[in-house]
C-alpha positions, 0 to 999 in steps of 0.5 A: 500500500502506498503512503503519502509523504509530506513535502516541506513547502518553500516557506518551511525550507527557507525558514529551516535554512535561515534559522540554522544559519542564523543560529550558527552565526549567533552562537559563534558571535557569542563564543558559545560551543554547544558540543563542549557544553553537551559533553559537560552535561553528559558528564554531570548527568544534567538531563535537562541540559543534555536535552537542550544542547542535543537539540542545539547540536542537531541544529548545527549539524544542519549547516552542512545541508544545501542552502544553509551555508548562505544564511550563515554568512548573509547579512540580516537585511539580506535574510529579511529580503528573502523572506519578503520575496517569499511573501510579496514577490520581487523585492530587489527594487526596495531599499534595504530599510523598507525591506527590513521594516516589511519583514519585521512589522506585521501587516498581514497574516503572511508575515507571521506564519510559522516561517516568518523572519521574526520567528527565525530571529526568535529561534536563533535568539532562543537557542543562543540564550539557552546555550549561554544559560548552560555555559554560565559558570555556576556551582549549585548543580554540584550539591543542590537537589532539583525537585520535580517541577511544580504544576502551578504557583501554589504553596509546595509542602516538602515532607520530611519523614522521620525514621521508624524506631528500631525493631523490638524483641517479640516474645513467644505468642507476643504481639508485634508492636506497631511502629509509626513515623513522625514527619515535618514539612517545609513550605515554599512556592515558585515565583516568576523571574524575567526581563525584556529586551528588544531587537530594533529595526535599526539593528537589523538594517545595520547588521548588528549581530549583537541583537541576536547573539550577545544580548540573548546570551547575556540574558541567559547567563543572567538568569542562571546566575540569578538561580545560583545567587538564590541558592547561596542566599539560603546559606548566607541569610540563614533563614528560619525553618518551620520550627522557627529556628534558624537553619544554622544554630549554635545550640539547636539543630544539633549545634550545626553552627560553629565559629572555627576557621577552616582547617582539618581540626574544624572539619573534624568538628563538623563531621562529628556534628553531622554524623551524630545528628538524630532523626525526627524521633530524636533517638535514631542516629543518622550517620550522615557523611558530608560530601561537599566542602563549600567555600568562598573564593577567599578560602579556595586555596585553603580548601583545595590544599586540604582535600588534595594534600596527602599529609595533614596541612595543619602540621606542616605537610611534607616538612621533616617529621610531619610528612607521615601524619596522614590527612584523612581529608586528602586523596587517600583518606577515608573522608573525601570531600568535593570542594565547591568554590563559589565567589557569590559567597564572598560578598557575605563573608570571606571566612565562612564555610559549609559542609553539605551531604549528598542530596541522595543521603539527606535533603539540604537545599532544594530547587524547584522549577515551574513545570515547562520552565525548567529552562528559560522561556523566550517570547516575542511581540511587536512594539507598535510605538517603536520599530522593534521586536520585543522579547520577554525572557521568563523562568519560574523557580524557587529555592528553599532549605529543607533539612538542617541535618545535612548542612553545617556551617563553620566560622560564622 
């Protein structure tokens, strides 16, 4: 039986080729490399970043197809002319500025079909924004748990389940005791974050590639930095949990707040505090093992030296007579830590440091996106009062502390 194969229209082919060429040109102008970003995302297991960058890589692979390469090097006004010709016929006799105006400003439905010039600009700007979003230098993905997306803006209640009490001896013909668990919860809700930027008529006429490359890239990086800043503000602001006690506290919450400067001895204190934290029933010892050592840039050298020195740095390292003192936090020690150096922390303190458990062992700080906005959303509209296309970037998310037991702060 024969089957009907859909054939792409000339508008579709023009749009596909122009979008791929513009995207390649935009990514190059913004110095972005989706292939390298995809490799990093696969190494870190960031599923959302893998999906975004695989799509970008697929787009870049289109550049080798016939008809695409000309758009990679064509000026913005020349590309606009091709779209006008597709809709209105011959545009050779029209001045450049008139061609661009016709391509950008809505006059009839033909200009804003799926394959319009403004949509090709939007596609290139969106891909550039997402590439910059994933290439932004942030550290929160190393240790923060990303929760399942929220379906709406209603309050989220994150339940902390307590541990079941230990099993008891059951005498002959005796009843098995029923065990119940306690729980508590932390509440928060996702919020919208966003901004607006424009691609002007003049920018397209002047072939200003910054309009579709640098500016969207800067917007994407800014959004990712905002998420990063929100995460670390949880550590630096030390908010109250639902029990009305600060996340880090010197006497409550297992005394997970101390004033000792960072060194091996201070880490000993932190490890002891976290390993002896009890569950919600106040009797079960959790044996939590810190995984991450979070420090400001000012403490980077100290932290890196501690976790990479075979001998204990506090007793002289390889100085004669001390090189045999094993650094238990070093490369061959039993307490391996992953250093997380975050410059965002220096604005609050250059001496404070934190320990955090792996999120799979115990909740610490949680990041939640609105469903469908796990990455920034870019939308466009035409500005009637100006010759420009306005773009709105939006992403809805929130960060919140969930459990104090998996966190410890030193040198408060």
